[in-house]
VOGU-3710 file (C-alpha; in Angstrom, 3 decimals, decimal comma):
1> xxxxxxxxxx> 184,212/151,618/152,923  181,201/152,863/151,627  180,860/154,197/148,171  181,247/157,949/146,917  178,253/157,597/145,015  174,556/157,138/146,177  173,682/153,821/144,817  169,860/152,782/143,787  170,303/149,322/145,826  170,496/151,232/148,990
11> xxxxxxxxxx> 166,931/152,977/148,626  164,607/150,468/151,058  161,155/149,268/150,160  158,546/152,380/150,934  157,228/152,022/154,498  153,657/151,883/155,077  152,241/155,589/154,863  155,591/156,844/153,580  154,258/157,792/150,225  151,208/159,710/151,801
21> xxxxxxxxxx> 153,736/161,518/153,979  156,329/162,573/151,074  152,720/164,211/149,375  151,546/166,133/152,244  155,122/167,355/152,711  155,337/168,764/149,169  151,855/170,728/149,763  152,232/172,067/153,232  154,820/174,627/154,432  157,341/172,876/156,125
31> xxxxxxxxxx> 160,848/174,078/157,768  162,666/171,178/156,705  162,324/167,964/154,575  163,098/164,411/155,388  165,704/164,433/152,461  166,685/168,068/153,084  167,762/170,239/155,814  166,927/168,671/159,120  165,005/170,769/161,647  161,618/169,981/161,544
41> xxxxxxxxxx> 159,495/169,105/164,892  156,170/169,128/162,874  156,471/165,479/162,604  156,784/165,403/166,647  154,825/168,058/168,001  152,097/167,855/165,294  149,674/170,186/167,734  151,714/173,513/166,627  149,957/175,358/164,408  151,052/179,015/164,815
51> xxxxxxxxxx> 151,383/179,840/160,941  154,261/182,245/159,972  153,439/185,610/158,765  155,236/187,945/156,003  154,768/191,328/157,527  155,541/194,111/155,428  158,742/196,046/157,115  156,373/198,769/158,660  154,367/195,973/160,337  157,174/194,007/161,042
61> xxxxxxxxxx> 158,444/196,828/163,426  155,418/197,714/165,126  154,868/194,055/166,041  158,308/193,751/166,830  158,224/196,901/169,057  154,913/196,170/170,760  156,078/192,294/171,591  159,049/193,747/173,636  157,109/196,286/175,461  154,747/193,821/176,423
71> xxxxxxxxxx> 157,606/191,429/177,272  159,698/194,160/179,201  156,559/195,182/180,974  155,679/191,640/182,023  159,062/190,744/183,343  158,967/193,420/185,410  156,224/192,695/186,891  157,308/189,069/187,517  160,506/190,667/189,188  157,934/192,926/191,571
81> xxxxxxxxxx> 156,053/189,480/192,334  159,008/187,517/193,161  160,627/190,109/195,418  157,042/190,469/197,323  157,192/186,675/198,114  155,554/184,912/195,287  156,134/181,989/193,219  159,351/181,749/191,142  158,132/179,248/188,241  157,280/181,670/185,251
91> xxxxxxxxxx> 154,102/181,124/183,669  153,316/178,796/180,976  151,263/181,364/178,693  154,583/183,864/178,722  156,534/180,928/177,059  153,918/180,296/174,622  153,510/183,909/173,179  157,460/184,020/173,196  157,011/181,155/170,961  154,192/182,462/169,047
101> xxxxxxxxxx> 156,227/185,468/168,021  159,346/183,901/167,315  157,683/181,624/164,729  155,557/184,777/163,296  158,907/186,695/162,828  161,163/183,712/162,066  164,851/184,110/161,489  167,140/185,065/164,567  164,073/184,965/166,683  163,762/181,261/166,325
111> xxxxxxxxxx> 167,399/180,642/167,144  167,023/182,954/170,040  163,978/181,125/171,782  165,602/177,925/171,095  169,268/178,709/172,790  167,277/180,280/175,600  165,514/176,902/176,139  168,642/175,588/177,405  168,450/177,603/180,561  165,964/175,434/182,436
121> xxxxxxxxxx> 167,840/176,289/185,755  166,926/179,937/185,171  163,590/179,833/183,432  162,390/176,750/184,833  161,613/173,221/183,235  158,116/173,154/181,876  158,843/177,024/180,500  161,903/175,808/178,678  160,004/172,374/177,337  157,758/174,665/175,562
131> xxxxxxxxxx> 160,358/177,107/174,184  162,357/174,362/172,625  159,114/173,187/170,468  159,807/176,462/168,489  159,771/175,914/164,579  161,784/177,791/161,978  158,706/178,109/159,331  158,230/180,588/156,558  155,884/181,225/153,677  157,489/179,950/150,061
141> xxxxxxxxxx> 158,612/183,359/148,027  157,708/184,122/144,298  159,768/181,429/142,156  160,030/184,121/139,840  162,650/186,137/142,542  163,905/182,599/143,362  164,860/182,052/139,848  166,470/185,449/139,427  168,696/184,710/142,291  169,741/181,703/140,903
151> xxxxxxxxxx> 170,486/183,084/137,795  172,292/185,908/138,907  174,869/183,720/141,081  175,481/181,127/138,152  176,024/184,123/135,452  178,714/185,374/138,068  180,292/181,705/138,306  180,315/181,845/134,364  177,455/179,510/133,480  173,749/180,119/133,300
161> xxxxxxxxxx> 170,246/178,694/134,937  169,072/176,849/131,243  172,922/175,842/130,887  172,681/173,474/134,035  169,202/172,855/134,804  166,877/170,766/132,652  164,345/170,465/135,367  163,659/172,465/138,524  160,451/172,133/140,367  158,804/175,119/141,292
171> xxxxxxxxxx> 157,101/174,208/144,312  159,375/174,193/147,092  160,251/170,844/149,279  161,516/172,664/152,209  161,091/176,562/153,607  162,958/178,186/156,071  162,872/181,976/156,991  166,180/182,385/155,776  165,590/180,007/152,323  163,829/177,457/150,239
181> xxxxxxxxxx> 165,136/174,074/148,741  164,016/172,928/145,335  164,352/169,776/143,319  165,860/170,161/140,461  167,787/168,079/137,751  171,337/168,384/135,982  171,573/168,948/132,229  174,963/167,446/132,133  174,940/164,558/134,321  171,335/163,865/134,567
191> xxxxxxxxxx> 171,553/163,717/138,191  168,600/164,993/140,759  169,968/167,410/143,030  168,763/169,780/146,170  169,042/173,459/145,518  169,620/175,703/148,396  168,408/179,379/147,990  168,897/181,823/150,294  165,953/184,130/149,975  166,150/187,904/148,919
201> xxxxxxxxxx> 165,375/190,246/151,621  166,926/187,599/154,078  169,956/189,743/154,859  168,055/192,755/155,610  165,767/191,083/157,497  168,366/189,805/159,668  169,928/193,267/160,025  166,593/194,772/161,135  166,403/191,784/163,548  169,319/192,512/165,161
211> xxxxxxxxxx> 169,182/196,237/165,226  165,956/195,510/167,710  167,655/193,180/169,589  170,355/195,394/170,455  167,315/197,829/171,713  166,204/194,803/173,327  169,617/194,166/175,181  170,307/197,933/176,157  166,910/197,890/177,735  167,381/194,665/179,833
221> xxxxxxxxxx> 170,792/195,602/180,965  169,375/199,379/181,393  166,661/197,886/183,545  168,703/194,836/185,277  166,224/192,485/184,170  167,571/188,942/184,130  171,024/189,486/184,969  171,851/186,194/185,219  171,083/185,089/181,894  173,930/186,880/180,628
231> xxxxxxxxxx> 172,159/188,823/177,487  175,215/189,469/175,682  176,609/186,367/175,379  173,088/184,749/174,195  172,615/187,447/171,773  176,026/186,812/170,352  175,742/183,414/170,387  172,086/184,253/168,262  173,882/186,375/165,774  176,663/183,805/165,191
241> xxxxxxxxxx> 173,918/181,174/164,136  172,046/183,323/162,358  175,590/184,262/160,175  176,512/180,715/159,536  172,773/180,128/158,078  172,858/183,155/155,737  176,384/182,238/153,848  176,751/178,667/152,666  180,172/179,180/151,608  181,284/177,997/154,641
251> xxxxxxxxxx> 179,321/174,977/154,848  180,314/173,435/151,157  183,931/173,091/152,832  182,753/171,548/155,638  180,553/169,322/154,196  183,102/168,143/151,609  185,708/167,047/154,703  182,948/165,007/156,537  181,697/163,242/153,357  185,498/162,023/153,853
261> xxxxxxxxxx> 185,524/161,205/157,149  182,361/159,452/157,761  182,568/157,546/154,435  184,402/154,485/156,341  181,786/154,377/158,612  179,119/153,588/156,061  177,638/156,775/156,720  176,852/158,686/153,692  176,829/162,435/153,322  175,512/164,123/149,797
271> xxxxxxxxxx> 178,245/164,996/147,850  177,715/169,053/146,991  178,782/170,325/143,238  181,170/173,256/144,558  181,294/174,722/141,057  177,793/176,103/141,538  177,941/176,826/145,252  178,100/180,424/146,183  177,189/182,503/149,029  173,526/182,124/148,279
281> xxxxxxxxxx> 173,235/179,007/146,463  174,047/175,504/147,561  173,335/172,523/145,602  173,728/168,787/146,456  172,731/165,348/145,523  169,136/164,604/145,854  168,479/161,247/148,123  165,509/158,598/148,301  165,264/156,843/151,694  163,282/156,755/154,858
291> xxxxxxxxxx> 163,831/159,085/158,050  164,115/158,353/161,429  161,231/160,753/162,004  158,864/158,588/159,262  160,001/155,595/161,107  158,654/156,821/164,650  155,366/157,875/163,025  155,384/154,189/161,664  156,124/152,800/164,999  153,575/154,619/166,717
301> xxxxxxxxxx> 150,623/153,773/164,455  151,960/149,794/163,739  154,683/148,595/165,519  154,375/145,041/163,932  154,481/146,472/160,331  157,694/148,921/161,938  159,363/145,563/162,754  158,628/143,912/158,985  159,726/146,613/157,184  163,348/146,707/159,345
311> xxxxxxxxxx> 163,747/143,128/158,937  162,763/143,133/154,982  165,577/146,013/154,693  168,137/144,149/156,759  168,402/146,964/159,417  169,507/146,610/162,887  168,158/149,403/165,176  171,113/149,403/167,416  173,656/149,252/164,972  172,543/152,619/163,878
321> xxxxxxxxxx> 172,490/154,274/167,128  176,237/153,017/167,519  177,071/154,234/164,612  175,273/157,667/165,323  176,475/158,094/168,500  180,479/156,940/167,230  179,882/159,382/164,488  178,897/162,520/166,295  182,107/162,223/169,053  184,420/161,387/166,189
331> xxxxxxxxxx> 183,259/164,186/164,250  183,625/166,676/167,561  186,601/164,974/169,226  188,930/164,448/166,258  187,758/166,876/163,127  185,811/169,716/165,329  182,918/169,286/163,432  179,292/168,453/164,662  175,988/168,664/162,965  173,983/171,622/164,431
341> xxxxxxxxxx> 170,360/170,065/163,815  170,189/166,470/163,509  166,612/166,076/163,786  165,148/162,654/163,177  163,968/163,692/159,760  167,229/164,417/158,848  168,405/161,168/159,441  168,014/158,604/156,274  167,608/155,118/156,672  169,224/153,108/154,201
351> xxxxxxxxxx> 169,225/149,051/153,221  171,689/147,239/155,173  172,114/149,363/158,211  173,188/152,604/156,142  172,158/155,702/157,034  172,854/159,014/155,508  172,757/162,832/157,427  171,125/165,866/155,865  171,702/168,938/157,973  173,956/172,078/158,731
361> xxxxxxxxxx> 177,321/171,980/160,038  179,143/173,395/163,161  182,427/174,051/164,664  183,984/175,531/168,001  186,900/177,327/168,936  189,653/175,031/169,410  190,194/175,885/172,855  186,811/175,310/173,963  186,817/171,771/171,840  190,072/170,960/173,894
371> xxxxxxxxxx> 188,310/171,239/176,886  185,217/169,807/176,090  187,073/166,486/175,278  188,730/166,863/178,485  185,354/167,194/180,227  184,288/164,111/178,717  187,158/162,158/179,550  187,018/163,146/183,058  183,451/161,856/182,989  184,632/158,606/181,360
381> xxxxxxxxxx> 187,020/158,141/184,301  184,719/159,237/186,910  186,921/162,046/188,470  183,862/164,431/188,953  186,049/166,770/190,895  188,039/167,469/187,530  185,172/167,417/185,502  183,632/170,576/187,735  187,002/172,367/187,459  187,209/171,702/183,660
391> xxxxxxxxxx> 183,594/173,226/183,322  184,351/176,325/184,985  186,867/177,125/182,922  185,423/176,689/180,167  182,738/179,337/181,223  182,983/182,947/182,331  185,099/184,747/184,736  183,996/183,511/188,117  183,313/185,806/191,174  185,633/185,723/194,199
401> xxxxxxxxxx> 183,663/182,796/195,684  184,114/179,185/197,747  183,710/176,757/195,183  183,710/173,741/197,865  179,938/173,402/198,031  179,882/173,953/194,523  181,780/170,626/193,989  179,967/168,710/196,535  176,881/169,429/194,758  178,486/168,405/191,404
411> xxxxxxxxxx> 179,912/164,960/192,721  176,541/164,020/194,213  174,734/164,768/191,061  177,113/163,003/188,827  177,045/160,084/190,849  173,782/159,802/190,593  173,649/160,158/186,776  175,978/157,670/186,472  174,186/155,308/188,395  171,006/155,944/186,317
421> xxxxxxxxxx> 172,935/155,286/183,203  173,288/151,385/184,048  169,398/151,541/184,385  167,957/150,376/180,956  164,378/151,407/181,770  165,693/155,253/182,626  164,959/157,219/179,847  167,990/158,121/177,898  167,212/162,241/178,616  168,048/161,485/181,979
431> xxxxxxxxxx> 171,430/159,619/181,425  172,593/161,079/178,241  175,922/162,838/178,355  173,817/165,972/177,582  171,995/165,460/180,833  175,479/165,444/182,787  176,499/169,075/181,391  173,052/169,902/182,598  173,866/168,833/185,805  177,218/170,984/185,962
441> xxxxxxxxxx> 174,871/173,865/184,571  172,574/173,568/187,607  174,844/173,003/190,178  176,471/176,221/189,023  173,312/177,988/188,966  172,112/177,281/192,365  175,745/178,630/193,834  175,260/181,978/192,005  177,974/181,336/189,627  177,225/182,926/186,174
451> xxxxxxxxxx> 175,775/180,901/183,252  178,190/179,898/180,043  176,782/180,265/176,597  179,887/179,166/174,272  178,446/175,743/174,288  174,840/176,644/173,558  174,816/175,378/170,090  176,659/171,997/171,028  174,273/171,450/173,537  171,288/172,109/171,219
461> xxxxxxxxxx> 172,508/169,623/168,878  173,311/166,935/171,522  169,649/167,298/172,809  168,537/167,357/169,129  170,585/163,925/168,644  169,458/162,660/171,759  165,791/162,902/170,253  166,781/160,224/167,788  168,669/157,957/170,060  166,049/157,731/172,384
471> xxxxxxxxxx> 163,949/156,003/169,646  166,640/153,710/168,190  167,725/152,152/171,277  166,559/153,725/174,982  168,134/150,838/176,959  171,807/152,054/175,715  174,300/152,980/178,509  176,029/155,931/177,363  178,786/156,146/179,354  180,145/152,825/178,468
481> xxxxxxxxxx> 179,926/153,745/174,894  181,524/156,889/175,177  184,328/154,862/176,952  184,269/152,042/174,151  184,600/154,927/171,370  187,687/156,422/173,635  189,521/153,055/173,360  188,578/152,344/169,861  189,931/155,836/168,719  193,169/155,530/170,459
491> xxxxxxxxxx> 193,882/152,235/168,873  192,626/153,567/165,451  195,304/156,876/165,661  198,197/153,734/166,585  197,036/152,019/163,597  197,045/154,461/161,325  200,713/155,890/162,342  202,043/152,054/163,099  204,233/149,820/160,527  204,920/146,168/160,924
501> xxxxxxxxxx> 208,461/146,652/161,800  207,856/150,175/163,792  204,978/148,779/165,954  207,073/148,345/169,290  208,450/151,682/169,063  204,994/153,074/168,005  203,604/151,405/171,159  206,436/153,511/173,509  205,891/156,531/172,122  202,259/156,186/172,638
511> xxxxxxxxxx> 202,857/155,470/176,303  205,021/158,659/176,459  202,569/160,823/174,693  199,603/159,267/176,948  202,130/160,646/179,768  202,732/164,126/178,426  198,781/164,193/178,377  198,250/163,291/181,933  201,124/165,679/183,120  199,460/168,687/181,285
521> xxxxxxxxxx> 196,197/167,657/182,742  197,683/167,503/186,069  199,074/170,557/185,335  195,723/172,440/184,580  194,049/171,336/187,613  197,122/170,881/190,020  195,567/168,567/191,844  193,312/168,597/195,169  195,715/170,448/197,058  196,193/173,479/195,240
531> xxxxxxxxxx> 192,432/173,288/194,685  191,617/173,948/198,592  194,785/176,267/199,158  192,701/178,139/195,995  189,799/178,259/197,949  191,370/179,673/200,887  193,168/182,383/199,036  189,853/183,033/196,837  188,146/183,735/200,476  191,203/186,005/201,629
541> xxxxxxxxxx> 190,959/188,283/198,638  187,355/188,545/198,744  187,592/189,982/202,263  190,266/192,338/201,654  188,882/193,637/198,614  185,501/193,739/200,545  187,189/195,913/203,112  188,894/198,285/200,808  185,922/198,516/198,946  184,020/200,125/201,720
551> xxxxxxxxxx> 186,869/202,448/202,843  186,617/203,429/199,180  182,750/203,959/199,461  183,566/206,102/202,572  185,754/208,093/200,698  183,457/208,251/197,910  180,588/209,539/200,050  182,679/212,264/201,669  183,789/213,554/198,222  180,266/213,788/197,702
561> xxxxxxxxxx> 179,679/215,640/200,933  182,521/218,183/199,809  180,861/218,637/196,562  177,494/219,133/197,501  179,061/221,846/199,981  181,396/223,616/197,540  178,163/224,094/195,321  176,071/225,056/198,302  178,916/228,054/199,067  179,697/229,222/195,518
571> xxxxxxxxxx> 175,526/229,898/195,196  174,614/231,332/198,222  177,728/233,427/198,571  179,539/233,689/195,661  183,159/234,380/195,310  183,365/235,638/199,112  182,022/232,328/200,502  183,139/232,278/204,046  185,627/229,648/205,371  184,682/227,197/208,107
581> xxxxxxxxxx> 187,583/227,453/211,017  189,403/230,605/209,706  189,727/231,703/213,035  192,013/228,908/214,000  195,652/229,288/213,393  197,105/226,912/211,179  194,115/224,829/210,113  192,314/228,210/209,322  195,115/229,705/207,484  195,506/226,871/205,134
591> xxxxxxxxxx> 191,666/227,173/204,005  192,007/230,492/203,398  195,057/229,933/201,465  193,092/227,132/199,300  190,181/228,714/198,774  189,292/229,984/195,230  189,402/233,287/194,762  187,683/233,374/191,140  184,652/232,175/189,931  186,828/230,043/186,948
601> xxxxxxxxxx> 188,836/228,676/190,125  185,373/227,471/191,803  184,376/225,900/188,942  187,529/224,223/188,459  187,156/222,732/191,945  183,866/221,850/191,549  185,068/219,471/188,413  187,909/217,969/190,179  185,587/216,961/192,962  183,038/215,591/190,555
611> xxxxxxxxxx> 185,859/213,462/188,792  187,332/212,317/191,703  184,158/211,169/193,388  183,310/209,305/189,938  186,862/207,609/189,891  186,041/206,491/193,512  182,848/204,757/192,531  184,080/202,968/189,792  187,073/201,699/191,628  184,878/200,670/194,571
621> xxxxxxxxxx> 183,076/199,077/191,967  185,797/197,005/190,641  186,807/196,009/194,110  183,237/194,960/194,748  183,040/192,640/191,369  186,062/191,446/190,898  186,245/188,408/188,874  188,840/185,226/188,329  189,422/182,537/186,313  191,080/179,198/187,775
631> xxxx> 193,323/178,928/184,834  194,065/182,617/186,096  195,308/181,544/189,578  196,325/177,824/188,797
//
């Protein structure tokens, strides 16, 4: 089991050129550093030169309004162009402009663009690859403002800046739009720490951006631009991720939990100094090491030097891959935690195959986390029909539609994915577990089913982790690895609960528990028979609702005609409007009796007809767009 405290013996020898890189990282503006907050793509996409701009409030509002107006205008032109038979591929220049705007505005706009980059099924693969290059970069704030924030929060906890720190670097080692990190030294323990500080005005800037996003959301929905994107869910996920970055208090507890969980895997998570942490302040231990991003650059420059460095420090990249893979799935499946931005710059390599992870933490809803594990278990077992059903239960409500074609396309896509996992030369991005989830998303999109954004942050985290996994061991089979992890996890649970005298009893209990789990899953999915029955019921209900909806629409049109006639009569003839069929016996007498005899009565009649027509319109809309979840009928 690894030590609770960082040891100097773990620090590897300097990698060739690493000192120059470290010097460069302290003099340039980076979103995150290798030993601090993960999230920089500068090491991987070095051609990005868009500089962040600190706009005044008025100029920032003008820039956002102008950019949003251009975006909406171009989207309308794109919709018109595609409706006339033009190419459906979006221009890459639009993706570059969106990325440039997000990098200049920072914060919530960066999160929104990076989440949107997951929808390659809607926006196109090349378009999303360009969006994925978006970086969170910002200009450092004045040190006096940063010191005032630290001083104010520390005084609220009963201490002060000078009482806690004997050194505090004025130049930040990492800068993001919502905060920056400084290297410091504690006065009492003489330990080096990293102090993350939320910059002044970050909350106000996020609130302003959210107001503009609400305006954009209203316009997108009013103009019916890209309804298949489900803008409400996308903007909600962006706001949720922003709120997590603005408040450090939840992250403190999660980091303490993760440190205990990963310690036995010889994975080091820097401990936090909880007594100094506040909503705007997070103090954690400073580490020295070589990040995977540094190793990737060194390998690209000179593979021989990189190989010698690995042998000198007793580092096996295959074992590092296994540690990262198992740690990610243990945190996700057993503790409902995951690293949201585990970039190569946030994975620090230490001696003797030790690693340290430095980034932010996220969680899932407990019900959603349970379904995610069911989905991965179905992929491990090769039950792709169950995987399809589980994915549909995780998403938004479904329209009444025949899902047989969806399941057939999912079976073909996942079988092809499974065959590619056995090919060592196949790119890791095409055989990873996130690739299987991507096939499910694309198949659902091809069948016209609505997209799901509740897994967006997890998908983004796994895409980010795959960048490191592909470099560490590109030929590894992730399907075999997840099966091995599941077997080890089951054995670990049994060993933790078993004693020497009660092993046989525990084995029996494990069999019973496994049976209960299987029965529960079968109850949720109800087998292929009920799936086929569901398709028939959905088709019949869809036909009935369509017929009733058309009848209601006909009645609504008649009500509209009657309303127009009444308005015409009251305008032309006033209260003495002529009654049709007045010379008929029964019908004429009824109409004469029901005819309004005063102006207020005419107004009441017109209002009744109007609200009756409005009610029929809403009823018809509900009948035509009725939705259902598989879990609601199974």
